[in-house]
N, C-alpha and C positions, 0 to 999 in steps of 0.2 A: 359808733364807736365802738368795738370790740371789745371785749369787759376780758383784764387776763384772768377774769376767772370761771368766765363762759366763754371760749375763745373761739375762734372761725375755724372752720376745716382745712380751709385754703384762704386762696387771695387771690383777684383778679390779675394781679402782673406773672401770678408763676404759669410759665410756658405751660400748654395743654400737649396730653399727646393722643395721637390717631390710635384706631386699631394696632396697626403692625410695628409703631411705636413702642406703643404701651406692654406689647408681647415679648419687644427685645428687650424694655428694661424689665422686667421681669423676669426675662432669663438671664439677666447679668444677676440681679438680685437674689435668684435661687441658687447659682453657679456657686458664688458668694459665700450661700449657706453652706451650701455641698462642700465646698472647699473646707468653709471653718468649721463644723461641723464632725465631716467624716473622714477626712483628711486628713487636717494640721493635727489630732492627739496621734496618730500614726510617726508623724515627724515630730512629737514631742517623746515618745516610745525608743524611738532612733535614735534623741539629742544624748537621753539616759545612756543608751549601750557606749555611746564615744565619749562619752563624757571622763575626764583628765584626772578627775576628784576634787574635792575640797581645799586641798592642799595649794592647788595649782595659783598660779600667780592670776594668770587670768584666764579662768577657768571657764567664761562666757565665751570670748574671743577667740579660745581656743577649739572649745567646740563647733561652735556659730562656723572656723574654718573647718573645721573636722566635717561637717555635713555636705560642701559645697565638692566634697571626694564622693559625694552619693548620688544617683541618679536620681533614687525616688525626692532625693528633697530639692536638688533643681526645679526638677521638672514640675515641685507643688511649688516652689517661689517661684516660676518663670509663670503660671497659668494663676497664679496671685495675680503680679502685675499686668499680665495680658486679661485678666480680666477687669481691672480700671480703667487699662485704656480703652476694652471694648463698652463701659462703660460712659466715658467721655462720648465717647465716638457716637453713641446712639445719641446720649444725648444735646452733644453738639448739632446734627444733621435737625432733631427737632425744633432746638431753637431757634436756628438758621430761616426755618422754614416758614415760620412767622416773626421772624427779627421786623419787620417793617409795621406789623403791627403793633408790635409792644413796644417799635420805640413810639410811636403814635397814641398807644392808651399812657405812655410816660408822660404825654405830655401835658394831659388831662390830669394830674398830682400833681397839687398848687400847695400844700399845706409842708410848711417849715423851711431848708434852700439847701444851696448847694453851693459849695464852694472852691472848685477847682481851681489846681495850680499847673499853668504849662512848664514852669520852670521846674514842676519838682524831679527829683532824683533819688528811684526808689531803693531801698538797703544791697547792696550786690546781692546777700542767700536769698531773696525773693524775686530775681533779674538770672541767676546764674543756675537754680533750679527752681521749678516750675512743681511746688507745693501740691501733693496727693496727685501727681502727674496730671494735673488740669491742665489743658495747652495752654501756654499764653501765660501762665500763671496767673497770680490776683492783679500783679502790677500792668500786664498787657489792656492797652485802650482798643478792645475791639469799638468796631462800631455801634454809635448808640448804646444801648444797654443790653447786647449780645453776650460781653462775659462774666456779667451782675444773674444773668437768666441762666444759664448756664452751672453758675456755679449755685444756685439754689434748687435747682431743679435735682442736680449732678446730686447735690447736700443731701435731701431728703432718699434721693434714691440710693447713695455712700453708706447711710445712717438705718437703711432698712427698716428707716418707717420708728426707730427706738429715741430717737431725741423728738419726738413731737409731730411724728407725722409727715405732713407735707410742710407744716410751718416752723418745724426742725428749733423751734425755740423750746425745749428742755431747761438747756446751757441758763438761757437768760430767767426764764424760772425759777431755777437753782439757785441764784445770785440774787436775786429777792428773798426764795428762802432763807436763807444765808441772812441778808440784812437784817431781817425780821427776827430773828435768831439770836444775833449776839447786838445788834443796831438797833433795839425796837425805837431807839428815843429819832433817830433821825429822821427828819423831812425834809428832802434835799431840795433847794431851791435850780440848780445849776447838778446837770447831771454829764460824764463825758462817759463814751467805748470806747477801749485802744483797741483799734484793728477788729474792727463794727461789722468788716465784710458784708453782704448785703443787708444787715440790719436784723437777721434771723432773732438774735438775742437785746438786743436792743430795744426793740419795737415791746415786748411785754414791762420791759421797766418802762416806758416812755409812757406805758397808758395807766401803769400803777399808779403813775404821780403825775397828772395832767398836769398840774398844774407849775411843772418845775419845767424849763430849759435845757434841751435837752439834745444833747451832741452827739455824732459818730463819727469815728476819727477810721481811714486806713488810706491803702494806698493808690488803687488804682480808680480812676477817671468809669469806665466802662461798670463797673462795681457798684461805685456810688454812683452814678446815673439813674440806676435800676433801683439801690436801695433808698433814695429820695424817693420813687414812683411808688415802690413797695409798699413806703410807709405810710406813703399821705394817699393809697388805698386801701390803706387799712385803721386809718382816719388818725394816724399818729403825728403830730406835726413836729420833726425833728431836721436840727440842725446839721447836713452831710459836708464834712470838709474833709482834704486830700491833706495829705501828710504822712509822720514818721512816728509811731508809736516813742521809738528812743527819743527823738526833737519835736515836741506836740507845739506847733504853731499857735497858744494858748501863753497867755502871762502868768504868773505865778499868784498860787492860791484865786482860781478863777471858779474853783468849781466843790460840790460840797460830797460830792459820791463821784469816784472815779473807779472804775470797772474794765476786767478783760473776763473772754471768755473761753478756754483753749487757745489761747494764743502764744504762748512761751513757747511753748514746743513746735512752731512755724516761722522761729526767729532766729537766735545764733546764739552758746553757750554766754557769748560776750554781752548782747542783747539784755539776757534776761535780768540782771542785774540794774543794768542804766533804765530798764522802762520800771523797774521798781523805784529805783529815786524819783523816777519822772513823774509819776502818779503822784508820789509827796511833795514834786515842786510844786505839782498843781490844784492841791487840795488848801481850799481855805482853815484854816483853828476849827477844829472841831466833826471836818470833812473824814469819810472812809473811805478807805482804797479796800477793795475786793476783788481778789484776780484768781480764777476758776480753771484747772488743768484738770486734766484725764486722772481719774482714779490709781493710780499708782504710784509707789516709792519703789525705785528701782532697786536698791540695795534688800528689802526687803520680797521682794519674789524669786518664784522656784526660778530655776536652771534655763526650764523651756519660755518662760516667761518675759527672762534679761531676753534670751534668743529673739523670741516676739517681738521685740522693741527692735530689736535691730533688724529684722527685717521691716520692720514697719520704717526707719530710715532708713535703707538701702534700697530696697523696693516700692515703696509708696512713696519719698522725696519728704518723708520725714527731716528734716534736717537736725531739728534740736530735741527730739524723743527722750534719747536719753539723757542729755544735758539737762531737761527742763524735768526728768522724773529723778535725777538727784540732786538735784541745787539743795542748798539747804536755804528755803524759805526765811528761816524764823533768822538765820542771822541776817541775810540779806536785808529783810523787811525793817530792823530795826539798827543796823548799817544806815538803811537810808535814812533815817531820825523817828520810824514810826515806834506809834506807843501801844499799848493793848493790842498786841500782838496774838494774833490765832492761827495757828494753822494744824490740820486735821480734813477731817470728812466730811461733807456737807449730803444728805440726804436728798435724791432726785426729788424735785418739787415738781407738781404738775394741776396746781391749785392754792399757790401761795399765798397765805395771811401772817399778819401780825399776830405775835403770843405763840404762833410755832418756834419748833424745836429740831429737835434732828443734825445737830451737828457733833460731833465726838472723835476719838483718836483711829476708829476701823472702818475700812471701808464697809461698806454691804455690795460691793462688784459694780463690773461695769455699767452705765446705764442706771442703777439703782444709789447710786454713787459716785462725787465730784471733789476731788481734792481742791481744797479753797485756803488760799494763803487770805490773810486781810489785817489791816490795823486800824489805827486812828491818828490823823496827823491833832496835836494837844497844844501845838504854835510854841 
């Protein structure tokens, strides 16, 4: 079993890339880096020139609309979206080439369990809009483990290696870092991640508490088949269940730790409060909920960063990016019934361990900090 403190660099279920496929994926990576480092700053300068002023009621929205009148911005935004579409196209062809082999390998994973619901109906916001422009979206039931394999490989490329390389597990380790920093007394016996995806954040948490019974909940059957096989081949006995984070198929008070890792911005404005309330319902007295999100608070961003959030919404199918970074998590957590609510920024943790700190009121930047809202269920 891999230790969260001495992690593996990859895992057996990760789709391999041939020479040409790797070249294509590296091209996409370099294109994204060029668009972000060389071209995006020019869009920020253009936005400042088109700024109607701080007294304008809809300053960010007005500037965003004015930018669309500029050929330079339209070209950048179109290329930004095209780079994402190209990434998924490259990854999908690679996954499809080895899909049968991955399905066979998945059958060899026997740890944990997998519970799928043939009658499950996913939320409309995930069906109508494919998050990150991933073909089919999270809920699409591609044959075997293909959809999950595409998400795993594509996610590592999309993050440009900054979230833990091919394991893409930096957010899960940061959840652990926050737990150790604020709730060092908690020794969870039952753990649940809401919106677990392919388990990238859940595996390090399960490995940190090997005696706990650990569950992951998500919407997609193919993703969960892959998540189960991925975790099993990494030595983590996790129980994966198909369901909706707004209405989790578990009884009241069933868990000691409930968490999410960058889930809220992929839901809807209405879903955010419901998911927070659901995490409270699922906790036993003394249990803890930790919800990690992107390290941005919309009202504190400069003009270009606010516009950049709208670019993510419109050009990368991130439906609730603005809502998730604008929500009053302190008020929502307290309204849900949490005590000891903590809202702030947790340092990105690559080797979390008991006794660490790293939580405070200021972000250290993208991939160096994550926004976290947490609280306890006092009963």
